C-alpha positions in Angstrom: -58.6 145.7 -79.0 -55.2 146.0 -77.9 -54.5 148.3 -80.4 -57.5 150.2 -80.4 -56.9 153.7 -79.6 -58.8 156.9 -78.6 -56.9 158.9 -81.2 -58.1 157.9 -84.8 -56.1 159.1 -87.6 -58.9 159.6 -90.6 -57.6 159.2 -94.4 -60.3 161.4 -95.7 -61.8 162.2 -99.1 -60.1 165.0 -100.8 -61.7 167.2 -103.1 -59.0 169.0 -105.5 -59.7 172.2 -107.0 -59.5 172.8 -110.9 -55.7 173.4 -110.5 -53.6 170.5 -110.1 -50.4 172.2 -109.2 -50.8 171.7 -105.4 -49.9 168.5 -103.7 -52.2 167.6 -100.8 -51.1 164.1 -100.2 -49.4 164.9 -96.8 -52.5 166.8 -95.6 -54.0 164.7 -92.4 -56.8 165.3 -89.8 -56.5 163.8 -86.4 -59.7 163.5 -84.3 -60.0 162.8 -80.4 -63.3 162.7 -78.5 -64.4 162.3 -75.0 -68.4 162.2 -74.7 -69.8 165.2 -76.7 -66.3 167.3 -76.6 -64.6 166.9 -79.9 -60.7 168.1 -80.9 -59.4 167.8 -84.6 -55.8 168.9 -85.7 -54.6 169.4 -88.8 -50.9 168.6 -90.0 -48.7 168.1 -92.9 -45.7 169.4 -94.7 -47.7 171.1 -97.0 -48.8 173.7 -94.3 -45.4 174.7 -94.1 -45.5 176.9 -97.5 -46.4 180.2 -96.4 -48.9 180.6 -99.2 -51.2 178.0 -97.5 -54.0 179.0 -95.6 -56.8 177.0 -93.9 -60.0 177.3 -92.4 -62.2 175.1 -90.0 -66.1 175.1 -90.4 -69.1 173.0 -88.9 -72.2 172.6 -90.4 -75.7 172.0 -88.3 -77.8 169.8 -90.1 -80.6 170.7 -87.5 -80.3 174.5 -88.0 -78.8 174.3 -91.8 -76.1 177.0 -90.5 -72.5 177.0 -90.7 -70.1 178.5 -88.1 -66.2 179.1 -88.4 -64.3 177.4 -85.6 -61.0 179.2 -84.9 -58.1 177.2 -84.1 -55.0 177.6 -82.3 -51.7 175.8 -83.9 -54.0 173.8 -86.1 -56.3 172.5 -83.2 -59.8 173.1 -82.8 -62.1 172.1 -80.2 -66.2 171.5 -80.1 -68.4 170.7 -77.6 -72.0 169.5 -79.1 -74.6 169.9 -76.7 -77.6 168.8 -79.1 -77.5 165.5 -80.3 -77.9 165.2 -84.3 -76.3 165.4 -87.3 -73.0 167.6 -88.1 -70.3 168.0 -90.6 -66.4 169.1 -89.8 -65.3 170.8 -92.6 -61.8 172.0 -93.5 -61.1 174.0 -96.3 -57.4 174.6 -97.4 -55.9 176.9 -100.2 -53.0 177.8 -102.0 -53.3 181.6 -102.6 -50.1 181.9 -104.8 -51.0 178.6 -106.9 -54.6 179.6 -107.1 -55.9 176.1 -105.9 -57.7 174.1 -102.9 -58.7 171.2 -101.7 -61.3 170.4 -98.9 -61.1 167.8 -95.7 -64.5 166.7 -94.0 -65.8 164.5 -91.5 -69.4 163.7 -90.9 -70.5 163.4 -87.4 -73.9 162.1 -85.8 -73.7 163.0 -82.0 -75.6 160.6 -79.8 -75.3 161.5 -76.3 -74.2 158.9 -73.8 -76.0 160.6 -70.5 -74.8 158.7 -67.2 -71.8 157.6 -68.5 -69.2 156.9 -65.5 -67.0 154.4 -64.4 -66.0 153.6 -60.9 -63.4 151.4 -59.0 -62.4 150.0 -55.7 -59.9 147.3 -54.6 -61.8 144.1 -53.7 -60.0 143.0 -50.4 -56.6 143.2 -48.7 -55.2 142.3 -52.1 -54.6 145.8 -53.2 -53.6 145.1 -56.8 -57.1 143.4 -57.3 -59.6 145.9 -58.4 -63.5 145.6 -59.3 -64.8 147.9 -62.1 -68.1 149.1 -63.1 -69.2 150.9 -66.1 -72.6 152.6 -66.0 -75.6 152.0 -68.2 -76.5 154.8 -70.5 -79.5 156.5 -69.3 -82.4 156.0 -71.7 -81.1 152.9 -73.3 -82.2 149.4 -72.1 -79.9 147.3 -69.9 -80.2 144.7 -72.1 -79.7 146.7 -75.5 -77.4 144.7 -77.7 -76.2 147.5 -79.7 -74.0 148.4 -76.7 -70.6 147.1 -75.9 -68.3 148.0 -73.0 -64.3 148.0 -72.7 -62.0 149.0 -70.2 -58.0 148.9 -71.5 -55.2 149.3 -68.8 -51.8 150.9 -69.5 -48.6 151.2 -67.4 -45.4 152.6 -68.4 -42.4 155.1 -67.7 -44.0 158.1 -69.1 -46.5 158.1 -65.8 -43.5 157.4 -63.7 -41.5 160.5 -64.9 -44.4 162.9 -64.1 -43.9 164.6 -60.9 -46.5 163.8 -57.6 -47.6 167.5 -58.3 -48.6 166.9 -62.0 -50.0 163.6 -61.4 -52.0 164.9 -58.8 -53.3 168.2 -60.3 -53.9 167.6 -64.0 -57.3 165.9 -64.9 -57.7 162.4 -65.9 -58.6 163.8 -69.5 -55.5 166.1 -69.6 -53.6 163.0 -68.9 -55.3 160.6 -71.5 -54.8 163.1 -74.2 -51.1 163.7 -73.5 -50.5 159.8 -73.5 -49.4 158.0 -76.8 -50.7 154.4 -75.7 -47.4 152.8 -76.7 -48.1 148.7 -77.0 -45.3 147.9 -74.6 -47.4 149.8 -72.0 -50.5 147.6 -72.7 -51.6 145.5 -69.4 -54.8 143.8 -70.6 -58.6 145.0 -71.2 -61.9 143.6 -70.2 -65.2 143.3 -72.5 -67.8 143.6 -69.6 -69.6 146.5 -68.1 -68.8 144.7 -64.8 -65.2 143.3 -64.3 -62.3 142.7 -61.9 -58.8 143.1 -62.8 -55.7 141.8 -61.0 -52.3 144.1 -61.6 -49.2 142.4 -61.5 -47.4 145.6 -60.3 -48.2 148.4 -58.0 -47.8 152.0 -59.1 -49.3 154.2 -61.4 -51.8 153.1 -64.3 -54.0 154.8 -66.7 -57.5 152.9 -67.6 -59.8 154.3 -70.4 -63.3 153.2 -70.7 -65.3 153.1 -73.8 -69.1 152.8 -74.3 -69.5 151.6 -77.9 -72.9 151.4 -79.8 -72.0 149.2 -82.6 -75.4 149.8 -84.4 -74.7 153.4 -84.5 -71.1 153.6 -84.6 -70.7 156.0 -81.9 -69.0 156.0 -78.8 -67.8 157.9 -76.0 -64.6 157.4 -73.8 -63.7 158.4 -70.2 -60.0 158.3 -68.6 -59.2 157.1 -65.0 -56.0 157.1 -63.2 -54.9 154.6 -60.6 -52.1 154.4 -57.7 -52.4 150.8 -57.3 -50.9 150.0 -53.9 -50.4 153.4 -53.3 -48.7 153.8 -49.5 -50.4 155.3 -47.0 -49.5 156.5 -43.4 -50.5 154.5 -40.5 -53.3 156.7 -39.5 -54.7 156.6 -43.1 -54.7 152.9 -42.8 -56.7 152.9 -39.6 -59.2 154.9 -41.5 -59.4 152.8 -44.4 -60.3 149.6 -42.2 -63.0 151.2 -40.4 -64.7 152.0 -43.6 -67.9 150.2 -44.4 -68.3 148.0 -47.6 -69.1 150.1 -50.4 -71.9 149.4 -52.9 -70.6 150.1 -56.7 -72.1 151.5 -58.8 -74.7 153.7 -56.6 -76.9 154.9 -58.4 -77.2 151.4 -60.2 -79.1 150.4 -63.1 -78.5 146.7 -64.0 -76.7 145.4 -61.0 -74.1 146.1 -58.2 -71.2 145.0 -56.0 -70.4 145.2 -52.5 -66.8 145.8 -52.2 -65.8 143.5 -49.4 -63.8 140.1 -48.9 -65.1 136.9 -47.6 -68.8 135.7 -47.8 -71.9 137.2 -46.4 -75.3 136.9 -46.3 -77.5 140.1 -47.6 -80.8 141.5 -48.4 -82.2 144.3 -50.0 -84.9 146.3 -48.5 -87.4 148.8 -50.3 -89.0 152.0 -48.4 -91.7 149.7 -46.8 -89.3 147.2 -45.4 -90.3 144.6 -47.7 -87.3 142.5 -48.6 -87.1 142.3 -52.4 -83.7 140.2 -52.8 -82.0 138.1 -50.6 -79.1 135.8 -50.9 -75.3 134.7 -50.1 -72.9 137.3 -51.6 -69.1 136.1 -52.4 -66.5 138.8 -53.2 -67.0 139.6 -56.8 -70.5 138.7 -57.4 -72.9 141.2 -59.2 -76.4 141.6 -57.7 -78.8 142.2 -60.5 -81.4 144.9 -60.1 -82.9 144.9 -63.4 -86.2 143.7 -62.1 -86.5 146.1 -59.4 -88.4 149.4 -59.9 -86.6 152.9 -59.6 -86.3 154.0 -55.9 -84.4 154.1 -52.8 -83.5 150.7 -51.4 -81.2 149.7 -48.6 -78.6 146.9 -48.9 -78.5 144.8 -45.4 -75.4 142.6 -44.5 -73.9 141.3 -41.4 -71.4 143.9 -41.7 -73.6 147.3 -42.6 -76.7 148.9 -43.8 -76.3 151.2 -46.8 -78.8 153.1 -49.1 -78.8 152.5 -53.0 -80.7 154.3 -55.5 -82.0 151.9 -58.5 -82.4 154.4 -61.4 -83.0 152.8 -65.1 
């Protein structure tokens, strides 16, 4: 898992033309994706030949139509809004030598609605965080096909970014630019709800992966963190006044209360009936798998907060 990256380099089947004068061995295709947004890049020394041209196409098995996709410097981007089967087709030809080849990548788009990840420092130790990945909507909470991963990186590349770049770029843009070197690897988790303690403060990039091992389809989400980021005194006072946070909210299979220490809790439905209660310790996961969908309230000796259960 340490070396598993979002950037997958496919060595694809090459269909050679009748004329074997052309050497297509350097031709490569890279693929990135986050949820249903896919990006491909073609590269290779053979593309330096001014006689060589190429064209991207996407075939939709549902509509049985083929659309040409226009590239910018060898990069194309396609967002699939309908689940189903597709095929990316890249045709490359040498008009001088009159030979061609094709690279293709079959896709089955399985949408991952509701994919999201939230995080919160657990206590006064600013290096200890709790992370929660949402269940995928429409999938059973105990689906044995689903696997959840969170991987953490920290390195000099992030520190060289100006504060303006770090603040203004999106998580996705930062993730797409980062090379994920092994030297920056901090660790990973293999559960949907997990805590992670960072050794050092500073900028961290995390990516979460929802992996359906049965369909061999996944989606990614990047998140940047400023571990133990300094704040002025007025901001610190404001944070101290905040009530414990319910994560995630809405919840599916369970939630945590971002607080330190031990407290008694109750989960109350809209009729005032106590449906769950017990003692809560920092980092515990309160299961909601047996609760019906709807609005509830989480009551502790420190706060009363609403939570939505949505399976």
